[in-house]
Each structure stands twice: as C-alpha cells, then as structure tokens.
mmCIF file of the N, C-alpha and C atoms, coordinates in Angstrom:
data_MODEL
# 
_entry.id   MODEL 
# 
loop_
_atom_site.group_PDB 
_atom_site.id 
_atom_site.type_symbol 
_atom_site.label_atom_id 
_atom_site.label_alt_id 
_atom_site.label_comp_id 
_atom_site.label_asym_id 
_atom_site.label_entity_id 
_atom_site.label_seq_id 
_atom_site.pdbx_PDB_ins_code 
_atom_site.Cartn_x 
_atom_site.Cartn_y 
_atom_site.Cartn_z 
_atom_site.occupancy 
_atom_site.B_iso_or_equiv 
_atom_site.pdbx_formal_charge 
_atom_site.auth_seq_id 
_atom_site.auth_comp_id 
_atom_site.auth_asym_id 
_atom_site.auth_atom_id 
_atom_site.pdbx_PDB_model_num 
ATOM 1   N N  . UNK A 1 1  ? 91.945  126.558 68.004 1.00 0.00 ? 1  UNK A N  1 
ATOM 2   C CA . UNK A 1 1  ? 91.516  125.370 68.747 1.00 0.00 ? 1  UNK A CA 1 
ATOM 3   C C  . UNK A 1 1  ? 90.741  124.447 67.807 1.00 0.00 ? 1  UNK A C  1 
ATOM 4   N N  . UNK A 1 2  ? 91.179  123.187 67.691 1.00 0.00 ? 2  UNK A N  1 
ATOM 5   C CA . UNK A 1 2  ? 90.488  122.273 66.782 1.00 0.00 ? 2  UNK A CA 1 
ATOM 6   C C  . UNK A 1 2  ? 89.081  121.928 67.259 1.00 0.00 ? 2  UNK A C  1 
ATOM 7   N N  . UNK A 1 3  ? 88.211  121.678 66.315 1.00 0.00 ? 3  UNK A N  1 
ATOM 8   C CA . UNK A 1 3  ? 86.879  121.166 66.617 1.00 0.00 ? 3  UNK A CA 1 
ATOM 9   C C  . UNK A 1 3  ? 87.047  119.737 67.106 1.00 0.00 ? 3  UNK A C  1 
ATOM 10  N N  . UNK A 1 4  ? 86.175  119.300 68.012 1.00 0.00 ? 4  UNK A N  1 
ATOM 11  C CA . UNK A 1 4  ? 86.293  117.954 68.568 1.00 0.00 ? 4  UNK A CA 1 
ATOM 12  C C  . UNK A 1 4  ? 85.290  117.023 67.901 1.00 0.00 ? 4  UNK A C  1 
ATOM 13  N N  . UNK A 1 5  ? 85.712  115.788 67.660 1.00 0.00 ? 5  UNK A N  1 
ATOM 14  C CA . UNK A 1 5  ? 84.845  114.761 67.072 1.00 0.00 ? 5  UNK A CA 1 
ATOM 15  C C  . UNK A 1 5  ? 85.022  113.487 67.879 1.00 0.00 ? 5  UNK A C  1 
ATOM 16  N N  . UNK A 1 6  ? 83.922  113.002 68.449 1.00 0.00 ? 6  UNK A N  1 
ATOM 17  C CA . UNK A 1 6  ? 83.987  111.804 69.289 1.00 0.00 ? 6  UNK A CA 1 
ATOM 18  C C  . UNK A 1 6  ? 83.718  110.561 68.453 1.00 0.00 ? 6  UNK A C  1 
ATOM 19  N N  . UNK A 1 7  ? 84.598  109.569 68.593 1.00 0.00 ? 7  UNK A N  1 
ATOM 20  C CA . UNK A 1 7  ? 84.410  108.319 67.871 1.00 0.00 ? 7  UNK A CA 1 
ATOM 21  C C  . UNK A 1 7  ? 83.922  107.240 68.823 1.00 0.00 ? 7  UNK A C  1 
ATOM 22  N N  . UNK A 1 8  ? 83.237  106.271 68.236 1.00 0.00 ? 8  UNK A N  1 
ATOM 23  C CA . UNK A 1 8  ? 82.820  105.079 68.969 1.00 0.00 ? 8  UNK A CA 1 
ATOM 24  C C  . UNK A 1 8  ? 83.800  103.982 68.583 1.00 0.00 ? 8  UNK A C  1 
ATOM 25  N N  . UNK A 1 9  ? 84.314  103.264 69.533 1.00 0.00 ? 9  UNK A N  1 
ATOM 26  C CA . UNK A 1 9  ? 85.280  102.214 69.224 1.00 0.00 ? 9  UNK A CA 1 
ATOM 27  C C  . UNK A 1 9  ? 86.701  102.741 69.259 1.00 0.00 ? 9  UNK A C  1 
ATOM 28  N N  . UNK A 1 10 ? 87.608  101.940 68.708 1.00 0.00 ? 10 UNK A N  1 
ATOM 29  C CA . UNK A 1 10 ? 89.037  102.253 68.789 1.00 0.00 ? 10 UNK A CA 1 
ATOM 30  C C  . UNK A 1 10 ? 89.524  103.230 67.731 1.00 0.00 ? 10 UNK A C  1 
ATOM 31  N N  . UNK A 1 11 ? 88.878  103.244 66.556 1.00 0.00 ? 11 UNK A N  1 
ATOM 32  C CA . UNK A 1 11 ? 89.364  104.093 65.469 1.00 0.00 ? 11 UNK A CA 1 
ATOM 33  C C  . UNK A 1 11 ? 88.257  104.382 64.464 1.00 0.00 ? 11 UNK A C  1 
ATOM 34  N N  . UNK A 1 12 ? 88.549  105.323 63.547 1.00 0.00 ? 12 UNK A N  1 
ATOM 35  C CA . UNK A 1 12 ? 87.706  105.601 62.393 1.00 0.00 ? 12 UNK A CA 1 
ATOM 36  C C  . UNK A 1 12 ? 88.642  105.780 61.204 1.00 0.00 ? 12 UNK A C  1 
ATOM 37  N N  . UNK A 1 13 ? 88.242  105.277 60.047 1.00 0.00 ? 13 UNK A N  1 
ATOM 38  C CA . UNK A 1 13 ? 89.076  105.431 58.851 1.00 0.00 ? 13 UNK A CA 1 
ATOM 39  C C  . UNK A 1 13 ? 89.081  106.896 58.432 1.00 0.00 ? 13 UNK A C  1 
ATOM 40  N N  . UNK A 1 14 ? 90.209  107.346 57.901 1.00 0.00 ? 14 UNK A N  1 
ATOM 41  C CA . UNK A 1 14 ? 90.388  108.748 57.544 1.00 0.00 ? 14 UNK A CA 1 
ATOM 42  C C  . UNK A 1 14 ? 89.283  109.266 56.622 1.00 0.00 ? 14 UNK A C  1 
ATOM 43  N N  . UNK A 1 15 ? 88.980  108.549 55.542 1.00 0.00 ? 15 UNK A N  1 
ATOM 44  C CA . UNK A 1 15 ? 87.971  109.070 54.609 1.00 0.00 ? 15 UNK A CA 1 
ATOM 45  C C  . UNK A 1 15 ? 86.592  109.131 55.264 1.00 0.00 ? 15 UNK A C  1 
ATOM 46  N N  . UNK A 1 16 ? 86.304  108.204 56.167 1.00 0.00 ? 16 UNK A N  1 
ATOM 47  C CA . UNK A 1 16 ? 85.015  108.230 56.873 1.00 0.00 ? 16 UNK A CA 1 
ATOM 48  C C  . UNK A 1 16 ? 84.951  109.415 57.826 1.00 0.00 ? 16 UNK A C  1 
ATOM 49  N N  . UNK A 1 17 ? 86.081  109.748 58.454 1.00 0.00 ? 17 UNK A N  1 
ATOM 50  C CA . UNK A 1 17 ? 86.128  110.912 59.345 1.00 0.00 ? 17 UNK A CA 1 
ATOM 51  C C  . UNK A 1 17 ? 85.891  112.200 58.560 1.00 0.00 ? 17 UNK A C  1 
ATOM 52  N N  . UNK A 1 18 ? 86.542  112.330 57.407 1.00 0.00 ? 18 UNK A N  1 
ATOM 53  C CA . UNK A 1 18 ? 86.369  113.531 56.589 1.00 0.00 ? 18 UNK A CA 1 
ATOM 54  C C  . UNK A 1 18 ? 84.916  113.720 56.184 1.00 0.00 ? 18 UNK A C  1 
ATOM 55  N N  . UNK A 1 19 ? 84.257  112.637 55.851 1.00 0.00 ? 19 UNK A N  1 
ATOM 56  C CA . UNK A 1 19 ? 82.843  112.698 55.458 1.00 0.00 ? 19 UNK A CA 1 
ATOM 57  C C  . UNK A 1 19 ? 81.946  112.967 56.677 1.00 0.00 ? 19 UNK A C  1 
ATOM 58  N N  . UNK A 1 20 ? 82.194  112.277 57.778 1.00 0.00 ? 20 UNK A N  1 
ATOM 59  C CA . UNK A 1 20 ? 81.355  112.406 58.978 1.00 0.00 ? 20 UNK A CA 1 
ATOM 60  C C  . UNK A 1 20 ? 81.410  113.811 59.583 1.00 0.00 ? 20 UNK A C  1 
ATOM 61  N N  . UNK A 1 21 ? 82.554  114.463 59.452 1.00 0.00 ? 21 UNK A N  1 
ATOM 62  C CA . UNK A 1 21 ? 82.714  115.800 60.026 1.00 0.00 ? 21 UNK A CA 1 
ATOM 63  C C  . UNK A 1 21 ? 82.256  116.901 59.076 1.00 0.00 ? 21 UNK A C  1 
ATOM 64  N N  . UNK A 1 22 ? 81.935  116.523 57.838 1.00 0.00 ? 22 UNK A N  1 
ATOM 65  C CA . UNK A 1 22 ? 81.488  117.508 56.862 1.00 0.00 ? 22 UNK A CA 1 
ATOM 66  C C  . UNK A 1 22 ? 82.619  118.234 56.151 1.00 0.00 ? 22 UNK A C  1 
ATOM 67  N N  . UNK A 1 23 ? 83.863  117.825 56.407 1.00 0.00 ? 23 UNK A N  1 
ATOM 68  C CA . UNK A 1 23 ? 84.982  118.448 55.704 1.00 0.00 ? 23 UNK A CA 1 
ATOM 69  C C  . UNK A 1 23 ? 84.941  118.099 54.219 1.00 0.00 ? 23 UNK A C  1 
ATOM 70  N N  . UNK A 1 24 ? 84.385  116.931 53.907 1.00 0.00 ? 24 UNK A N  1 
ATOM 71  C CA . UNK A 1 24 ? 84.168  116.513 52.521 1.00 0.00 ? 24 UNK A CA 1 
ATOM 72  C C  . UNK A 1 24 ? 82.713  116.068 52.394 1.00 0.00 ? 24 UNK A C  1 
ATOM 73  N N  . UNK A 1 25 ? 82.112  116.396 51.274 1.00 0.00 ? 25 UNK A N  1 
ATOM 74  C CA . UNK A 1 25 ? 80.700  116.073 51.076 1.00 0.00 ? 25 UNK A CA 1 
ATOM 75  C C  . UNK A 1 25 ? 80.428  114.627 50.730 1.00 0.00 ? 25 UNK A C  1 
ATOM 76  N N  . UNK A 1 26 ? 81.383  113.972 50.068 1.00 0.00 ? 26 UNK A N  1 
ATOM 77  C CA . UNK A 1 26 ? 81.193  112.586 49.649 1.00 0.00 ? 26 UNK A CA 1 
ATOM 78  C C  . UNK A 1 26 ? 82.455  111.777 49.915 1.00 0.00 ? 26 UNK A C  1 
ATOM 79  N N  . UNK A 1 27 ? 82.298  110.467 49.883 1.00 0.00 ? 27 UNK A N  1 
ATOM 80  C CA . UNK A 1 27 ? 83.454  109.598 50.035 1.00 0.00 ? 27 UNK A CA 1 
ATOM 81  C C  . UNK A 1 27 ? 84.438  109.768 48.888 1.00 0.00 ? 27 UNK A C  1 
ATOM 82  N N  . UNK A 1 28 ? 83.915  109.985 47.686 1.00 0.00 ? 28 UNK A N  1 
ATOM 83  C CA . UNK A 1 28 ? 84.776  110.196 46.524 1.00 0.00 ? 28 UNK A CA 1 
ATOM 84  C C  . UNK A 1 28 ? 85.618  111.447 46.662 1.00 0.00 ? 28 UNK A C  1 
ATOM 85  N N  . UNK A 1 29 ? 84.999  112.510 47.170 1.00 0.00 ? 29 UNK A N  1 
ATOM 86  C CA . UNK A 1 29 ? 85.745  113.750 47.399 1.00 0.00 ? 29 UNK A CA 1 
ATOM 87  C C  . UNK A 1 29 ? 86.836  113.521 48.444 1.00 0.00 ? 29 UNK A C  1 
ATOM 88  N N  . UNK A 1 30 ? 86.489  112.795 49.511 1.00 0.00 ? 30 UNK A N  1 
ATOM 89  C CA . UNK A 1 30 ? 87.456  112.510 50.575 1.00 0.00 ? 30 UNK A CA 1 
ATOM 90  C C  . UNK A 1 30 ? 88.639  111.719 50.023 1.00 0.00 ? 30 UNK A C  1 
ATOM 91  N N  . UNK A 1 31 ? 88.370  110.710 49.197 1.00 0.00 ? 31 UNK A N  1 
ATOM 92  C CA . UNK A 1 31 ? 89.448  109.917 48.600 1.00 0.00 ? 31 UNK A CA 1 
ATOM 93  C C  . UNK A 1 31 ? 90.351  110.811 47.755 1.00 0.00 ? 31 UNK A C  1 
ATOM 94  N N  . UNK A 1 32 ? 89.741  111.709 46.999 1.00 0.00 ? 32 UNK A N  1 
ATOM 95  C CA . UNK A 1 32 ? 90.507  112.594 46.125 1.00 0.00 ? 32 UNK A CA 1 
ATOM 96  C C  . UNK A 1 32 ? 91.442  113.518 46.881 1.00 0.00 ? 32 UNK A C  1 
ATOM 97  N N  . UNK A 1 33 ? 90.952  114.150 47.943 1.00 0.00 ? 33 UNK A N  1 
ATOM 98  C CA . UNK A 1 33 ? 91.800  115.098 48.671 1.00 0.00 ? 33 UNK A CA 1 
ATOM 99  C C  . UNK A 1 33 ? 92.923  114.376 49.416 1.00 0.00 ? 33 UNK A C  1 
ATOM 100 N N  . UNK A 1 34 ? 92.664  113.140 49.849 1.00 0.00 ? 34 UNK A N  1 
ATOM 101 C CA . UNK A 1 34 ? 93.724  112.358 50.496 1.00 0.00 ? 34 UNK A CA 1 
ATOM 102 C C  . UNK A 1 34 ? 94.773  111.989 49.448 1.00 0.00 ? 34 UNK A C  1 
ATOM 103 N N  . UNK A 1 35 ? 94.328  111.526 48.272 1.00 0.00 ? 35 UNK A N  1 
ATOM 104 C CA . UNK A 1 35 ? 95.258  111.188 47.176 1.00 0.00 ? 35 UNK A CA 1 
ATOM 105 C C  . UNK A 1 35 ? 96.136  112.373 46.803 1.00 0.00 ? 35 UNK A C  1 
ATOM 106 N N  . UNK A 1 36 ? 95.568  113.572 46.828 1.00 0.00 ? 36 UNK A N  1 
ATOM 107 C CA . UNK A 1 36 ? 96.293  114.780 46.441 1.00 0.00 ? 36 UNK A CA 1 
ATOM 108 C C  . UNK A 1 36 ? 97.239  115.285 47.533 1.00 0.00 ? 36 UNK A C  1 
ATOM 109 N N  . UNK A 1 37 ? 97.225  114.645 48.705 1.00 0.00 ? 37 UNK A N  1 
ATOM 110 C CA . UNK A 1 37 ? 98.117  115.053 49.784 1.00 0.00 ? 37 UNK A CA 1 
ATOM 111 C C  . UNK A 1 37 ? 97.677  116.324 50.482 1.00 0.00 ? 37 UNK A C  1 
ATOM 112 N N  . UNK A 1 38 ? 96.370  116.586 50.498 1.00 0.00 ? 38 UNK A N  1 
ATOM 113 C CA . UNK A 1 38 ? 95.850  117.826 51.090 1.00 0.00 ? 38 UNK A CA 1 
ATOM 114 C C  . UNK A 1 38 ? 95.385  117.656 52.533 1.00 0.00 ? 38 UNK A C  1 
ATOM 115 N N  . UNK A 1 39 ? 95.538  116.449 53.086 1.00 0.00 ? 39 UNK A N  1 
ATOM 116 C CA . UNK A 1 39 ? 95.088  116.158 54.450 1.00 0.00 ? 39 UNK A CA 1 
ATOM 117 C C  . UNK A 1 39 ? 96.305  115.816 55.308 1.00 0.00 ? 39 UNK A C  1 
ATOM 118 N N  . UNK A 1 40 ? 96.327  116.347 56.527 1.00 0.00 ? 40 UNK A N  1 
ATOM 119 C CA . UNK A 1 40 ? 97.408  115.981 57.451 1.00 0.00 ? 40 UNK A CA 1 
ATOM 120 C C  . UNK A 1 40 ? 96.826  115.304 58.686 1.00 0.00 ? 40 UNK A C  1 
ATOM 121 N N  . UNK A 1 41 ? 97.620  114.424 59.251 1.00 0.00 ? 41 UNK A N  1 
ATOM 122 C CA . UNK A 1 41 ? 97.295  113.764 60.513 1.00 0.00 ? 41 UNK A CA 1 
ATOM 123 C C  . UNK A 1 41 ? 98.475  114.043 61.436 1.00 0.00 ? 41 UNK A C  1 
ATOM 124 N N  . UNK A 1 42 ? 98.195  114.705 62.530 1.00 0.00 ? 42 UNK A N  1 
ATOM 125 C CA . UNK A 1 42 ? 99.242  115.096 63.488 1.00 0.00 ? 42 UNK A CA 1 
ATOM 126 C C  . UNK A 1 42 ? 100.376 115.859 62.796 1.00 0.00 ? 42 UNK A C  1 
ATOM 127 N N  . UNK A 1 43 ? 100.010 116.708 61.840 1.00 0.00 ? 43 UNK A N  1 
ATOM 128 C CA . UNK A 1 43 ? 100.980 117.570 61.180 1.00 0.00 ? 43 UNK A CA 1 
ATOM 129 C C  . UNK A 1 43 ? 101.722 116.946 60.007 1.00 0.00 ? 43 UNK A C  1 
ATOM 130 N N  . UNK A 1 44 ? 101.478 115.692 59.707 1.00 0.00 ? 44 UNK A N  1 
ATOM 131 C CA . UNK A 1 44 ? 102.151 115.001 58.608 1.00 0.00 ? 44 UNK A CA 1 
ATOM 132 C C  . UNK A 1 44 ? 101.151 114.671 57.501 1.00 0.00 ? 44 UNK A C  1 
ATOM 133 N N  . UNK A 1 45 ? 101.543 114.874 56.257 1.00 0.00 ? 45 UNK A N  1 
ATOM 134 C CA . UNK A 1 45 ? 100.662 114.537 55.133 1.00 0.00 ? 45 UNK A CA 1 
ATOM 135 C C  . UNK A 1 45 ? 100.349 113.046 55.181 1.00 0.00 ? 45 UNK A C  1 
ATOM 136 N N  . UNK A 1 46 ? 99.072  112.729 55.035 1.00 0.00 ? 46 UNK A N  1 
ATOM 137 C CA . UNK A 1 46 ? 98.634  111.326 55.077 1.00 0.00 ? 46 UNK A CA 1 
ATOM 138 C C  . UNK A 1 46 ? 97.959  110.986 53.747 1.00 0.00 ? 46 UNK A C  1 
ATOM 139 N N  . UNK A 1 47 ? 98.469  109.977 53.052 1.00 0.00 ? 47 UNK A N  1 
ATOM 140 C CA . UNK A 1 47 ? 97.918  109.581 51.752 1.00 0.00 ? 47 UNK A CA 1 
ATOM 141 C C  . UNK A 1 47 ? 97.194  108.232 51.797 1.00 0.00 ? 47 UNK A C  1 
ATOM 142 N N  . UNK A 1 48 ? 97.118  107.622 52.976 1.00 0.00 ? 48 UNK A N  1 
ATOM 143 C CA . UNK A 1 48 ? 96.394  106.343 53.103 1.00 0.00 ? 48 UNK A CA 1 
ATOM 144 C C  . UNK A 1 48 ? 94.935  106.648 53.403 1.00 0.00 ? 48 UNK A C  1 
ATOM 145 N N  . UNK A 1 49 ? 94.059  106.317 52.471 1.00 0.00 ? 49 UNK A N  1 
ATOM 146 C CA . UNK A 1 49 ? 92.633  106.628 52.611 1.00 0.00 ? 49 UNK A CA 1 
ATOM 147 C C  . UNK A 1 49 ? 92.007  105.937 53.824 1.00 0.00 ? 49 UNK A C  1 
ATOM 148 N N  . UNK A 1 50 ? 92.432  104.739 54.085 1.00 0.00 ? 50 UNK A N  1 
ATOM 149 C CA . UNK A 1 50 ? 91.831  103.964 55.169 1.00 0.00 ? 50 UNK A CA 1 
ATOM 150 C C  . UNK A 1 50 ? 92.690  103.973 56.434 1.00 0.00 ? 50 UNK A C  1 
ATOM 151 N N  . UNK A 1 51 ? 93.548  104.975 56.538 1.00 0.00 ? 51 UNK A N  1 
ATOM 152 C CA . UNK A 1 51 ? 94.377  105.138 57.730 1.00 0.00 ? 51 UNK A CA 1 
ATOM 153 C C  . UNK A 1 51 ? 93.479  105.153 58.967 1.00 0.00 ? 51 UNK A C  1 
ATOM 154 N N  . UNK A 1 52 ? 93.869  104.412 59.981 1.00 0.00 ? 52 UNK A N  1 
ATOM 155 C CA . UNK A 1 52 ? 93.080  104.342 61.211 1.00 0.00 ? 52 UNK A CA 1 
ATOM 156 C C  . UNK A 1 52 ? 93.391  105.555 62.087 1.00 0.00 ? 52 UNK A C  1 
ATOM 157 N N  . UNK A 1 53 ? 92.389  106.392 62.284 1.00 0.00 ? 53 UNK A N  1 
ATOM 158 C CA . UNK A 1 53 ? 92.532  107.580 63.119 1.00 0.00 ? 53 UNK A CA 1 
ATOM 159 C C  . UNK A 1 53 ? 92.014  107.224 64.512 1.00 0.00 ? 53 UNK A C  1 
ATOM 160 N N  . UNK A 1 54 ? 92.864  107.455 65.500 1.00 0.00 ? 54 UNK A N  1 
ATOM 161 C CA . UNK A 1 54 ? 92.530  107.070 66.878 1.00 0.00 ? 54 UNK A CA 1 
ATOM 162 C C  . UNK A 1 54 ? 92.368  108.299 67.767 1.00 0.00 ? 54 UNK A C  1 
ATOM 163 N N  . UNK A 1 55 ? 91.798  108.077 68.930 1.00 0.00 ? 55 UNK A N  1 
ATOM 164 C CA . UNK A 1 55 ? 91.617  109.160 69.901 1.00 0.00 ? 55 UNK A CA 1 
ATOM 165 C C  . UNK A 1 55 ? 92.951  109.831 70.183 1.00 0.00 ? 55 UNK A C  1 
ATOM 166 N N  . UNK A 1 56 ? 92.925  111.166 70.248 1.00 0.00 ? 56 UNK A N  1 
ATOM 167 C CA . UNK A 1 56 ? 94.124  111.932 70.524 1.00 0.00 ? 56 UNK A CA 1 
ATOM 168 C C  . UNK A 1 56 ? 94.796  112.476 69.278 1.00 0.00 ? 56 UNK A C  1 
ATOM 169 N N  . UNK A 1 57 ? 94.396  112.006 68.090 1.00 0.00 ? 57 UNK A N  1 
ATOM 170 C CA . UNK A 1 57 ? 95.000  112.492 66.853 1.00 0.00 ? 57 UNK A CA 1 
ATOM 171 C C  . UNK A 1 57 ? 94.243  113.715 66.339 1.00 0.00 ? 57 UNK A C  1 
ATOM 172 N N  . UNK A 1 58 ? 94.944  114.524 65.548 1.00 0.00 ? 58 UNK A N  1 
ATOM 173 C CA . UNK A 1 58 ? 94.352  115.729 64.957 1.00 0.00 ? 58 UNK A CA 1 
ATOM 174 C C  . UNK A 1 58 ? 94.478  115.635 63.446 1.00 0.00 ? 58 UNK A C  1 
ATOM 175 N N  . UNK A 1 59 ? 93.336  115.760 62.772 1.00 0.00 ? 59 UNK A N  1 
ATOM 176 C CA . UNK A 1 59 ? 93.276  115.727 61.313 1.00 0.00 ? 59 UNK A CA 1 
ATOM 177 C C  . UNK A 1 59 ? 92.982  117.145 60.827 1.00 0.00 ? 59 UNK A C  1 
ATOM 178 N N  . UNK A 1 60 ? 93.744  117.597 59.820 1.00 0.00 ? 60 UNK A N  1 
ATOM 179 C CA . UNK A 1 60 ? 93.543  118.943 59.301 1.00 0.00 ? 60 UNK A CA 1 
ATOM 180 C C  . UNK A 1 60 ? 93.364  118.904 57.787 1.00 0.00 ? 60 UNK A C  1 
ATOM 181 N N  . UNK A 1 61 ? 92.466  119.797 57.302 1.00 0.00 ? 61 UNK A N  1 
ATOM 182 C CA . UNK A 1 61 ? 92.184  119.917 55.870 1.00 0.00 ? 61 UNK A CA 1 
ATOM 183 C C  . UNK A 1 61 ? 91.600  121.295 55.611 1.00 0.00 ? 61 UNK A C  1 
ATOM 184 N N  . UNK A 1 62 ? 92.162  121.996 54.617 1.00 0.00 ? 62 UNK A N  1 
ATOM 185 C CA . UNK A 1 62 ? 91.632  123.298 54.207 1.00 0.00 ? 62 UNK A CA 1 
ATOM 186 C C  . UNK A 1 62 ? 91.541  124.294 55.374 1.00 0.00 ? 62 UNK A C  1 
ATOM 187 N N  . UNK A 1 63 ? 92.527  124.290 56.243 1.00 0.00 ? 63 UNK A N  1 
ATOM 188 C CA . UNK A 1 63 ? 92.553  125.240 57.346 1.00 0.00 ? 63 UNK A CA 1 
ATOM 189 C C  . UNK A 1 63 ? 91.658  124.887 58.522 1.00 0.00 ? 63 UNK A C  1 
ATOM 190 N N  . UNK A 1 64 ? 90.999  123.744 58.472 1.00 0.00 ? 64 UNK A N  1 
ATOM 191 C CA . UNK A 1 64 ? 90.160  123.305 59.588 1.00 0.00 ? 64 UNK A CA 1 
ATOM 192 C C  . UNK A 1 64 ? 90.801  122.088 60.238 1.00 0.00 ? 64 UNK A C  1 
ATOM 193 N N  . UNK A 1 65 ? 90.750  122.036 61.554 1.00 0.00 ? 65 UNK A N  1 
ATOM 194 C CA . UNK A 1 65 ? 91.343  120.909 62.296 1.00 0.00 ? 65 UNK A CA 1 
ATOM 195 C C  . UNK A 1 65 ? 90.277  120.214 63.120 1.00 0.00 ? 65 UNK A C  1 
ATOM 196 N N  . UNK A 1 66 ? 90.384  118.895 63.169 1.00 0.00 ? 66 UNK A N  1 
ATOM 197 C CA . UNK A 1 66 ? 89.475  118.060 63.945 1.00 0.00 ? 66 UNK A CA 1 
ATOM 198 C C  . UNK A 1 66 ? 90.301  117.260 64.939 1.00 0.00 ? 66 UNK A C  1 
ATOM 199 N N  . UNK A 1 67 ? 90.008  117.412 66.222 1.00 0.00 ? 67 UNK A N  1 
ATOM 200 C CA . UNK A 1 67 ? 90.651  116.624 67.272 1.00 0.00 ? 67 UNK A CA 1 
ATOM 201 C C  . UNK A 1 67 ? 89.739  115.441 67.582 1.00 0.00 ? 67 UNK A C  1 
ATOM 202 N N  . UNK A 1 68 ? 90.256  114.243 67.459 1.00 0.00 ? 68 UNK A N  1 
ATOM 203 C CA . UNK A 1 68 ? 89.474  113.049 67.680 1.00 0.00 ? 68 UNK A CA 1 
ATOM 204 C C  . UNK A 1 68 ? 89.529  112.694 69.165 1.00 0.00 ? 68 UNK A C  1 
ATOM 205 N N  . UNK A 1 69 ? 88.348  112.545 69.754 1.00 0.00 ? 69 UNK A N  1 
ATOM 206 C CA . UNK A 1 69 ? 88.245  112.210 71.183 1.00 0.00 ? 69 UNK A CA 1 
ATOM 207 C C  . UNK A 1 69 ? 87.395  110.980 71.389 1.00 0.00 ? 69 UNK A C  1 
# 
C-alpha cells in the first residue's frame, strides 16, 4: 500500500515531491535520480524533472510508492 501525500493546489512538480516526501534529501539528488530513469509515475519511467504530479497519481522510487491525494 503506497504512502499518501496530500498536495495543496492542482499539482506538485516531481522533483519537489521527491524532496518533500523525503525520498530524496536534496533537489540535486532528486534531479539526478529522475535523469537516471529511476523514478516512475503510474508505472511508467518519468524523466521530466518538472513533470506536474496531480491527485490520484502514484510516484515510485527505490521500492517506495507515494500516492498523491
């Protein structure tokens, strides 16, 4: 079961979500793991750092999943 993360507004950028949830310690680390293709959004590899993540999507990295609500 994915961990839940509540956003304010319509979306959050992927790298900001990775940092806010603690999956990555810094923005630079978040950019790097996205560049390397190690992050998925709804099961698909996502390489756009500023991809808009919206409610209902699931982001996964290193065996951890975050459901955005």
